C-alpha positions as CSV (number, residue, x, y, z in Angstrom):
1,X,3.9,7.3,36.3
2,X,6.7,5.0,37.6
3,X,4.3,2.1,37.9
4,X,3.2,2.7,34.3
5,X,6.8,2.7,33.1
6,X,7.6,-0.5,34.9
7,X,4.5,-2.1,33.4
8,X,5.6,-1.0,30.0
9,X,9.1,-2.4,30.4
10,X,7.7,-5.7,31.6
11,X,5.5,-5.9,28.6
12,X,8.4,-5.1,26.2
13,X,10.7,-7.5,28.0
14,X,8.0,-10.2,27.8
15,X,7.9,-9.7,24.0
16,X,11.7,-9.9,23.9
17,X,11.8,-13.1,25.9
18,X,10.0,-14.8,23.1
19,X,12.1,-15.2,19.9
20,X,10.8,-12.5,17.5
21,X,12.7,-11.9,14.3
22,X,12.0,-8.8,12.1
23,X,12.0,-9.1,8.3
24,X,12.2,-5.8,6.3
25,X,10.3,-6.0,3.0
26,X,10.5,-3.5,0.2
27,X,9.1,-3.1,-3.4
28,X,10.5,-0.5,-5.8
29,X,9.8,0.5,-9.4
30,X,13.3,1.4,-10.5
31,X,12.4,3.3,-13.7
32,X,14.0,1.5,-16.6
33,X,17.1,0.4,-14.7
34,X,19.9,0.7,-15.5
35,X,19.7,2.7,-18.8
36,X,17.6,5.6,-17.6
37,X,19.3,8.8,-16.5
38,X,21.1,9.9,-14.4
39,X,24.2,7.7,-14.3
40,X,25.4,6.0,-11.2
41,X,22.0,5.0,-10.0
42,X,23.3,1.8,-8.5
43,X,25.1,4.0,-5.9
44,X,22.0,6.2,-5.4
45,X,20.0,3.0,-4.8
46,X,22.7,1.8,-2.3
47,X,22.2,5.0,-0.3
48,X,18.4,4.6,-0.3
49,X,18.6,0.9,0.7
50,X,21.0,1.7,3.5
51,X,18.2,3.8,5.1
52,X,15.9,0.8,5.3
53,X,18.1,-2.3,5.0
54,X,15.6,-4.6,3.3
55,X,15.8,-8.4,3.8
56,X,13.5,-9.0,0.8
57,X,13.8,-6.5,-2.1
58,X,11.4,-6.8,-5.0
59,X,11.7,-4.6,-8.1
60,X,10.1,-3.9,-11.4
61,X,11.3,-2.0,-14.6
62,X,14.6,-3.9,-14.5
63,X,15.9,-4.0,-18.1
64,X,18.6,-6.7,-18.1
65,X,20.8,-9.0,-16.1
66,X,23.6,-6.4,-16.1
67,X,21.3,-4.1,-14.1
68,X,20.4,-7.0,-11.8
69,X,24.1,-7.6,-11.1
70,X,24.7,-3.9,-10.4
71,X,21.9,-4.0,-7.8
72,X,23.3,-7.1,-6.2
73,X,27.0,-6.2,-6.2
74,X,26.8,-2.4,-5.6
75,X,23.5,-1.5,-4.1
76,X,23.0,-4.5,-1.7
77,X,26.3,-6.3,-1.1
78,X,28.3,-3.1,-0.5
79,X,29.3,-4.3,3.0
80,X,29.8,-8.0,2.3
81,X,28.2,-10.8,0.4
82,X,24.9,-11.5,2.1
83,X,22.4,-11.0,-0.7
84,X,21.5,-13.3,-3.6
85,X,19.0,-12.8,-6.4
86,X,16.7,-15.0,-8.4
87,X,17.6,-15.8,-12.0
88,X,16.9,-12.9,-14.4
89,X,14.7,-14.2,-17.3
90,X,13.6,-11.9,-20.1
91,X,9.9,-11.1,-20.2
92,X,7.9,-14.0,-21.7
93,X,4.5,-12.3,-22.1
94,X,5.4,-9.7,-24.7
95,X,8.4,-7.9,-26.3
96,X,8.7,-5.5,-23.3
97,X,12.2,-5.3,-22.0
98,X,11.0,-4.5,-18.5
99,X,11.0,-7.3,-15.9
100,X,10.5,-8.0,-12.3
101,X,13.0,-9.7,-9.9
102,X,13.6,-10.5,-6.2
103,X,16.7,-10.1,-4.1
104,X,16.9,-11.7,-0.7
105,X,19.2,-11.9,2.3
106,X,20.7,-15.4,2.0
107,X,21.4,-15.7,5.7
108,X,17.7,-15.5,6.3
109,X,16.2,-17.2,3.2
110,X,16.8,-19.7,0.6
111,X,15.1,-19.6,-2.8
112,X,13.2,-22.8,-3.3
113,X,11.7,-22.1,-6.7
114,X,10.9,-19.4,-9.2
115,X,8.3,-19.4,-12.0
116,X,6.9,-17.1,-14.6
117,X,3.2,-16.6,-15.0
118,X,2.4,-15.1,-18.4
119,X,-0.3,-12.5,-18.9
120,X,-1.6,-10.4,-21.8
121,X,0.9,-7.6,-20.9
122,X,3.9,-8.5,-18.7
123,X,5.0,-11.5,-16.7
124,X,4.1,-12.0,-13.1
125,X,7.2,-13.4,-11.4
126,X,6.5,-16.0,-8.7
127,X,9.2,-16.9,-6.0
128,X,9.1,-19.3,-3.1
129,X,11.4,-18.4,-0.2
130,X,12.1,-20.7,2.7
131,X,13.0,-19.1,6.0
132,X,16.4,-20.3,7.3
133,X,15.2,-21.1,10.8
134,X,16.7,-23.4,13.4
135,X,13.8,-25.9,13.0
136,X,13.5,-25.7,9.2
137,X,13.9,-29.4,8.7
138,X,11.0,-30.3,11.0
139,X,8.7,-27.2,10.6
140,X,9.6,-25.3,7.5
141,X,8.1,-21.9,6.8
142,X,7.6,-20.8,3.1
143,X,6.8,-17.4,1.8
144,X,5.3,-17.0,-1.7
145,X,6.3,-13.7,-3.2
146,X,4.6,-12.6,-6.5
147,X,6.0,-9.5,-8.2
148,X,4.1,-7.7,-11.0
149,X,3.8,-4.5,-13.1
150,X,0.2,-4.1,-14.1
151,X,-0.9,-2.3,-17.3
152,X,-0.5,1.5,-17.0
153,X,-2.8,4.4,-18.0
154,X,-6.4,5.2,-17.5
155,X,-9.4,4.1,-19.6
156,X,-11.6,1.0,-19.7
157,X,-9.3,-1.0,-22.0
158,X,-6.4,-0.6,-19.6
159,X,-8.5,-1.4,-16.6
160,X,-9.6,-4.6,-18.3
161,X,-5.9,-5.5,-19.0
162,X,-5.1,-4.9,-15.3
163,X,-8.0,-7.2,-14.3
164,X,-6.8,-9.9,-16.7
165,X,-3.3,-9.8,-15.1
166,X,-4.7,-10.0,-11.6
167,X,-7.0,-12.9,-12.7
168,X,-3.8,-14.8,-13.6
169,X,-2.5,-14.3,-10.1
170,X,-5.7,-15.2,-8.2
171,X,-6.0,-18.3,-10.4
172,X,-2.5,-19.3,-9.4
173,X,-3.5,-19.0,-5.7
174,X,-5.6,-22.1,-6.1
175,X,-2.5,-24.1,-7.1
176,X,-0.6,-23.5,-3.9
177,X,-1.3,-24.8,-0.4
178,X,-4.4,-23.1,1.1
179,X,-2.5,-21.9,4.3
180,X,0.4,-20.4,2.3
181,X,1.9,-17.0,3.3
182,X,1.7,-14.8,0.3
183,X,3.0,-11.4,-0.8
184,X,1.7,-9.8,-4.1
185,X,3.7,-6.7,-4.8
186,X,4.2,-4.3,-7.7
187,X,3.4,-1.2,-9.6
188,X,-0.4,-1.8,-9.8
189,X,-1.1,1.4,-11.7
190,X,-4.5,1.7,-9.9
191,X,-6.3,5.0,-9.7
192,X,-9.1,4.0,-7.4
193,X,-10.1,1.1,-5.1
194,X,-13.2,0.6,-7.2
195,X,-11.2,-0.6,-10.2
196,X,-12.1,-4.2,-11.1
197,X,-8.4,-5.4,-10.7
198,X,-8.4,-4.2,-7.0
199,X,-11.8,-5.7,-6.3
200,X,-10.7,-9.0,-7.8
201,X,-7.4,-9.0,-5.8
202,X,-9.2,-8.6,-2.5
203,X,-12.2,-10.8,-3.4
204,X,-12.9,-12.9,-0.3
205,X,-14.0,-15.9,-2.5
206,X,-10.4,-16.3,-3.8
207,X,-8.6,-19.5,-2.9
208,X,-6.3,-17.4,-0.6
209,X,-7.8,-14.2,0.7
210,X,-5.5,-11.2,0.1
211,X,-5.5,-8.0,2.2
212,X,-4.3,-4.4,1.7
213,X,-2.3,-3.9,4.9
214,X,-3.3,-0.2,5.3
215,X,-6.9,-0.8,4.2
216,X,-7.4,2.7,2.7
217,X,-10.0,2.5,0.0
218,X,-11.0,5.5,-2.1
219,X,-10.2,7.4,-5.2
220,X,-6.4,7.8,-4.7
221,X,-5.7,9.7,-7.9
222,X,-5.1,13.5,-7.6
223,X,-6.7,13.5,-4.1
224,X,-4.9,15.1,-1.2
225,X,-6.8,13.1,1.3
226,X,-4.4,10.2,0.4
227,X,-1.2,12.3,0.1
228,X,0.5,10.3,2.8
229,X,0.3,7.0,0.7
230,X,1.0,8.4,-2.7
231,X,4.1,6.9,-4.5
232,X,4.1,8.6,-7.9
233,X,5.4,10.9,-9.3
234,X,8.4,12.0,-7.3
235,X,8.9,14.9,-9.8
236,X,6.8,17.8,-11.0
237,X,8.7,17.8,-14.3
238,X,9.6,14.5,-15.9
239,X,12.8,15.6,-17.5
240,X,14.5,13.1,-19.7
241,X,12.8,10.0,-18.1
242,X,9.7,8.8,-16.3
243,X,6.5,10.7,-15.5
244,X,6.0,14.1,-13.9
245,X,3.1,15.8,-12.3
246,X,4.3,15.6,-8.7
247,X,3.2,13.2,-5.9
248,X,-0.5,12.4,-6.5
249,X,-1.0,8.7,-7.2
250,X,-0.9,5.5,-5.2
251,X,0.5,3.1,-7.8
252,X,2.8,0.9,-5.8
253,X,1.6,-1.8,-3.4
254,X,2.5,-4.7,-1.2
255,X,-0.5,-6.8,-0.5
256,X,-0.5,-9.8,2.0
257,X,-2.4,-13.0,2.5
258,X,-5.0,-12.8,5.3
259,X,-3.1,-15.2,7.5
260,X,-0.2,-12.7,7.7
261,X,-2.6,-10.6,9.8
262,X,-3.3,-13.4,12.3
263,X,-0.5,-15.9,12.4
264,X,2.1,-16.0,15.2
265,X,4.5,-17.9,13.0
266,X,4.8,-15.1,10.4
267,X,2.8,-11.9,10.4
268,X,2.7,-8.3,9.3
269,X,3.8,-5.8,11.9
270,X,0.9,-3.3,12.2
271,X,1.5,0.3,11.2
272,X,4.9,-0.5,9.5
273,X,3.6,-0.1,5.9
274,X,5.0,3.1,4.4
275,X,5.3,5.0,1.1
276,X,9.1,5.2,1.9
277,X,10.2,8.8,1.8
278,X,6.7,10.3,1.9
279,X,6.3,12.6,4.9
280,X,2.7,13.1,4.1
281,X,3.0,16.7,3.1
282,X,4.3,16.6,-0.5
283,X,1.1,16.6,-2.6
284,X,1.7,17.5,-6.2
285,X,5.2,18.4,-5.3
286,X,8.8,17.1,-5.9
287,X,9.7,14.6,-3.2
288,X,12.9,16.5,-2.8
289,X,11.2,19.8,-2.0
290,X,12.3,21.6,1.2
291,X,8.6,22.0,1.9
292,X,8.2,18.3,2.4
293,X,10.1,18.0,5.7
294,X,9.5,15.3,8.3
295,X,10.8,12.0,9.5
296,X,12.3,11.1,6.1
297,X,15.4,13.2,5.7
298,X,16.3,15.7,2.9
299,X,19.2,13.6,1.9
300,X,17.0,10.5,1.4
301,X,14.4,12.4,-0.5
302,X,17.0,13.9,-2.8
303,X,18.2,10.4,-3.6
304,X,14.6,9.2,-4.2
305,X,14.1,12.1,-6.6
306,X,17.2,11.1,-8.6
307,X,16.5,7.4,-8.5
308,X,13.0,7.0,-10.0
309,X,9.6,8.6,-10.6
310,X,8.2,6.2,-8.0
311,X,8.7,5.9,-4.3
312,X,9.4,2.4,-2.8
313,X,6.8,0.9,-0.5
314,X,8.2,-0.8,2.6
315,X,6.9,-2.8,5.6
316,X,7.9,-5.3,8.2
317,X,7.1,-8.9,8.9
318,X,7.8,-10.7,12.1
319,X,8.3,-14.4,12.9
320,X,8.5,-16.2,16.2
321,X,11.0,-18.6,14.6
322,X,14.7,-18.2,15.3
323,X,16.9,-17.7,12.3
324,X,20.1,-19.7,11.9
325,X,23.1,-17.6,12.6
326,X,25.3,-17.8,9.5
327,X,26.4,-21.2,8.4
328,X,24.6,-23.8,10.5
329,X,27.6,-26.1,10.2
330,X,29.9,-23.5,11.7
331,X,30.1,-22.6,15.4
332,X,32.0,-19.9,17.2
333,X,32.4,-18.7,20.7
334,X,32.6,-15.1,19.5
335,X,29.7,-13.0,20.6
336,X,28.1,-9.6,20.3
337,X,25.6,-8.5,22.9
338,X,24.1,-5.5,24.6
339,X,25.5,-5.1,28.1
340,X,22.5,-3.3,29.7
341,X,18.9,-3.2,28.5
342,X,16.8,-1.0,28.7
343,X,19.2,1.8,27.7
344,X,19.4,5.3,29.0
345,X,21.8,7.8,27.6
346,X,24.4,5.4,26.3
347,X,24.1,2.0,24.4
348,X,26.9,-0.3,25.5
349,X,27.8,-3.3,23.3
350,X,30.4,-5.9,24.2
351,X,32.0,-7.9,21.4
352,X,34.6,-10.6,20.9
353,X,33.8,-10.8,17.2
354,X,36.7,-10.4,14.8
355,X,36.0,-8.2,11.9
356,X,33.3,-6.1,13.5
357,X,33.6,-2.5,12.1
358,X,30.1,-1.2,11.5
359,X,26.9,-0.8,13.5
360,X,23.6,0.4,12.1
361,X,20.7,1.5,14.4
362,X,17.1,1.3,13.2
363,X,13.9,2.4,14.8
364,X,10.8,0.2,15.0
365,X,9.7,1.5,11.5
366,X,12.9,0.2,10.0
367,X,14.4,3.6,9.4
368,X,18.1,4.1,9.8
369,X,18.7,6.5,12.7
370,X,22.4,6.1,13.2
371,X,25.4,4.5,11.6
372,X,28.6,3.9,13.6
373,X,32.0,3.1,12.1
374,X,34.3,1.3,14.6
375,X,38.0,0.7,15.1
376,X,39.1,-2.8,14.2
377,X,38.4,-5.5,16.8
378,X,37.1,-3.1,19.5
379,X,35.8,-5.0,22.6
380,X,33.5,-2.4,24.3
381,X,31.4,-0.1,22.2
382,X,29.6,2.9,23.6
383,X,27.0,4.7,21.4
384,X,25.3,8.0,22.4
385,X,21.5,7.5,22.1
386,X,20.6,10.4,24.4
387,X,18.7,12.0,21.5
388,X,16.6,9.0,20.7
389,X,12.9,8.8,21.5
390,X,11.6,6.1,23.9
391,X,10.8,2.8,22.2
392,X,12.2,-0.3,20.6
393,X,15.3,-0.2,18.4
394,X,17.4,-2.7,16.4
395,X,21.2,-2.9,15.9
396,X,22.7,-4.6,12.9
397,X,26.4,-5.3,12.2
398,X,28.6,-5.9,9.2
399,X,29.1,-9.5,10.3
400,X,27.3,-11.8,7.7
401,X,24.5,-13.9,9.1
402,X,24.4,-12.0,12.5
403,X,20.9,-11.6,14.0
404,X,19.9,-8.0,14.8
405,X,20.1,-7.0,18.4
406,X,17.2,-5.3,20.2
407,X,17.2,-2.7,22.8
408,X,14.7,-0.4,24.6
409,X,15.4,3.3,24.9
410,X,13.9,4.3,28.2
């Protein structure tokens, strides 16, 4: 057993020796934000996002720029200004007042361009993010993020409209470099993997081959076999807004280009794709039900119930590139580091960083497991992690541009 433990630690340390940066990615249908009830959903959203801490946050059903600014200022930049957003542009494809948008951590990405692809129903919003890596001048890495909201409802006509929208996306893939890293995310409103839109999306003759990270084909609608990946509806009774019926549809997706399964430069972290908040035991139920207990807490599920009739989907990417720490033109001798690694009962962090007042600890799935508020300018920090399971964890701070620290709980 001791030999096996030492071997495991050597493997984990070998992985840590190579620069590996984690990128948290989330998509969320916000349900007619900000007009839909209840009030104060920007704060509810803040509480949800604090549980995952996304670096890329893609949304749909955003109604206006006021809502976009509420998300930016209240939901994301609640602990300092580290997020930016793309320009909000009204829907160009129809008179719908619902639009998509992307928010991103500006210490990790810059927005190189944005574009609207018109369709018979709603826009597809196309964004090109550049990773802010130390070698970005000589070896830049770009991520193409497309965000959509496909036509809703069942029936052949609606299936054909979904297909027409996806055709616009797959046609655009031929206009970007063949080796591009691509995300295609949104509320797809798909009921089954046999739908033409899903088949077109994953067609291996497309200019860039797209993959469903969890590769779970089937008839998702009203089928408890797929209850762990259902994202809609979070409510049995719709109430004043959204749809009801309980959790029984997989409408929300993040799909990835095939190279994100194979590249060392940037790749999807296997088994990190989640219907965020779904413990896999909430079929045809309210997400907030006390019967739906599991890794995702009651507090989080209550917030998800109040926020939207959809659950977010979340996953992680990883790059072997090193992100620039804050402003590349600014250097400092102030440091934050873990004193001993692996960690037993107590995580010890040493800091000479002025302004450090918050730590957040995340597990390898990107779930917040502990938040620690610190006295001002403390030099030695000790955090009780005795109750943590063995494995890899990440520590983030309130210092803008700081890179997450990694530790192994033994």
